N, C-alpha and C positions, 0 to 999 in steps of 0.2 A: 368485211370478212372477219376481223378481230371481234366485232360485236357479236356475230353469230357464234364464234368459238366460245366466247364468254358465256353466252346464253346456254350453249350445249354443256359446258362444264358445270354451270349452276344446276341445270336439269339433272345431270348425273348425280351431283351431290344431294339434291333434294330426294331423288329416288332411293339412293343408298340410305339416307337418314330415315326414310319411311320404312324401308325393308328391315333395318336393324330394330327400329322401334316396334314394328309389327311382331317380330320374332320374340322380343323381350316381353311385351304385353301379353301375347298369346300364351307364351310359356308360363308366365306367372299366373295367368287365368286358369290354366289346366291344373297347376299345382294347388291353387286355392280351392278349385272345385273338388278335387280329390280329398284335400284336407277337410273340407266342409262335410263331405259324405262320410269320411272316417270318424270325425268327431261329433257328427250330428249337429253342427253349428249353422244356424240360419244366417247369422251375421256374415260368416265366411262365404256361404253360398250366394247371398244377395250381393256382396262385394264382387264375387266372381261374375255375377250377371252384369254388373256395371262395367267390369273389365271387358266382358264380351262385347258390349256396345262400342267400347273403345277399339277393340280388335277389329270389329267389322268396319268402323269408320276409317281406320288406318289401312285396312285391306282394300277398301273402295278407292281411297286416295292413291294407293300403290298401283292398282289396276289402271286408274286414269293416267298416271305417268307412263305406264307400260304401253297402253293403247295410243297415248299421245305421241309416241316415237314412230308410229306408222307413217310412212311417207304419204304425201298428198297424191290423190288420183283424180280421175275425171268425175267421180261421184262426190268426193270431198276435196275440193280444190285448195282448201286451207289446211288439209290434213285433219288430225283428230285432237288437236291441242285444246279445243273447247271442252273436252271431257274433263279436264282438270277443273274448269270452272263449274261444270255440272256436279262434280264430286264435292267441291267446296259448298255449293248450294245445298246439296243433300246433307252434308255434315252440319251446316248452319241450322237447317231445319231440325236435325236430330238433337242438337244442343238445346233448342227451344223446347222440344218435346220432353227431353230429360229434365229440364228446369221446371216445367209445368208439373210433371209427375212428382218431383221432389217436394214442390210446394204443397201439392195435394196430400201427399203422405205426411208431411210435417204438420199440417193443420189437423189431420186426423189424430196424430200422436198427442197434441195438446189436450184434447178431450178424453182420449183413452190411451194413456202412456203405458207401453209394454214393459215387461221386465227386461232390463238390459244387462248383459254380461260385460261389465265395464272393462275387466282385465283383457278379455279376448278382443274387445273393440279397440282397446289401446294398442295391443300387439299388431292387429291387422292394419290399423292406421299408420303405425311406424313403418312396417314393411312396405305398405302401399305408397307411402310418402317417398321412401328411398328409391323404389322402382320408378316412380313418376319423375323424380328429380333426375335420375339417370337417363331416362328416355328424353326428357326436355333438354338436357345438356347435349345429348347426341344430335337432336334435331337442330339446335342452335349452332352447334359446331360444324356439322356436315352440310346443312341445307340453309335455304333462305326463308326464314320464318316471317319476314316482314313483307317482302315484295310478292312472293309466290302465294296466291290466295288458297290454293289446294293444300299446301304444306301448312300455311297459317291456320286453316280451319282444323286440320288434324292436330296441330300444336295446341290449339285452344281446348280440344278434347282432353289432352293430357294435363293441361293447366287446371281445367275444371276438376279432374280427378285428384290432382295435387291439393287443390283447395278443399276438396271433400275430405281428403286424408287429414289435413291440418284441422279442419272442423271436428272430425271424429276424435282426434287426439285430445284437443282442448275439451270437448264435451266429456270424453271418458275420464279425464283428470278431475273435472268438476263433479262428476257423478261419484267417483271413488273418494274424493276428499270431503264433499259436502252433501252428497246424496241428491244433487239437483237434477232430477230426471228431465226437467224442461230444457236443460242445456243441449240435449240431442236435437230436438226439433228446431230450436233457435239457430244452432250452428248450421243445420240443413237449409233453413230459410235464407240465411246470409249468403251461403254458397250458391243457392238456386238463383238469387237475384243477379249475382256476378256472372253465372253461366248464361242466364237469359239475355243479359246485355251483350255478351260476346257472341252468342248465337244470332241475335238480331242484326248486329253489325256485319257479320260474315254473310248472312243471307242477303242483306241489302246490297253489299258490295258486289257479290256474285250476280245478283239480279240486275244490277246496273250494267255489268259487262254483257250479260245475256240480252239486254235490251239495246245493245249497241250504243250505250251512253258514252259521253266524252270521258276519256281517262282522267282520273282525279289529279294527276301531275301535269296535265296539259292545259295551258291557258290559250283559248281560241283567239282572243285579241292579239296576244303576243305572236301567235303563229301567223295570223294575217299580216301584221305589221312587218314581221321578218321577211315574208315573201314579197310584199310590196316594196320593201327597201332594196331588193335585188335589182340592179340596173336592167332595164328592159321590160320589167313587169309593171303593168299599169293598174290592174285590179285582179281580185280573186273572187270567184263565186262557186256555187254548188259544192260547198266545202263539207266534207264528212271526216271525222276523226273517231276511231273506235279501237277497242282492244280485241285482239284475236285470242290471246290468253294473257296471264300475268307476265308483265315485262316485255310484251310484244305488241306494239301499237302500229296502227295503219292509218293512212290518210289518202283521200282522193279529192280532187278539186279541178275546176277549170281556171286557167290563168290567162288573162287577156294581156297580150304582148304587143309591142310596137309593130305596125304593119310593114315597116321597111326592113325588118330583120330577116336575115337569111336562115336556112335550115341549120347551118353550122352554129350561128348565134343562138338559135333556139335550143340547140343541144347543150351549149355552154350554160344557158340559163337553167335548164333542167338539172344539170350536174350541180350548179350552185344551190338550187332549191333542195336537192337531195342531201347535199353536204350540210347546209344550215339546219335542216329539219332533223338530221341524225343527231346533232348536238342538243336538240329539244326533246329527244327520247322517242322519235318516230322512225321505225326501221323500214316499213313498207310504204313507199310513196308512189302514187299514180297521179300524174298531172296531164290534163288535156289542154294543149295550147290553142288559143283562139286569137284571130287577127283583130286588132283594135277597130278596124273599119266595119266589122260585122260580128260583134259579140252576141252571145246568148243573153238570157235573163241575167240581170246584174245583182240579184240578191245573193248575199254571202251564203245563206243556207238554201239548200235545194228545196224547190217546191214541186208538188205533183202537177200534172197537166191540168187537173180539175181546178186546183188553186190558182194556177196561172190564168186559166180561162176566166175565172171569176174576177181576178185582178184587172184583166183587160176590159171586162164588162163595166166595171166601175169607171 
């Protein structure tokens, strides 16, 4: 029960962090867009466009948290928590697309460098840096930017913007002091590579969860040994471990137990299994008990009927 409460508290913090961040980024984007229109500054308008992509990604993350709170029903028996992972997947892809676009633009600027208003670029970079530092600080303080994949993906968007602002500031200084026009595309390329790396990792992590992959913090051998070491358990097979959403892992398996055990003994074994696995980071446990005198297929991993049929033919 305490584990569920902790998860709920973390969820509320994550949602609050995204909401505040969304309001700040969106507010700054509107101010920047108005400023760009009034001053006829393309640099301001393009940065506002970048902020818009951040605002959309934060909004999607926030919607995923909101829909994730909907209770489970007959149609969605696990609820809507997976939307958080879908949002992380979308944001990861968005980071990759942004990085590729920056690389494309930067390569074009090497061959055809535009006239750069370095002072405006410097001012925009400084303001953008402070806004992103504030948002990143709120996310780190209010939410869980490490374990929750949805918030982590949104956080990486903000960090990529922060890196972009730092790159713009450094490039603007180099242009103002030395007239090095190439500093702008070089800074852009460095940032793009970092953004591409972050986007790729988030996309792969979320795809792993969507593919029902074993959670990265779970050691299958350790789980099997833990269960077998519980008195009364002889073997374990048809084992599945997966993540429902970030920080919420589930397990199902068949456990072969001593044929002489009573129903009460089996209940005790089940409670022991649940207790031990809770310490291993698994919250949802489903175990089918089997009599040692008539167990099913003894493979640790589940096989389809087709595979079992082939196995028997050999």
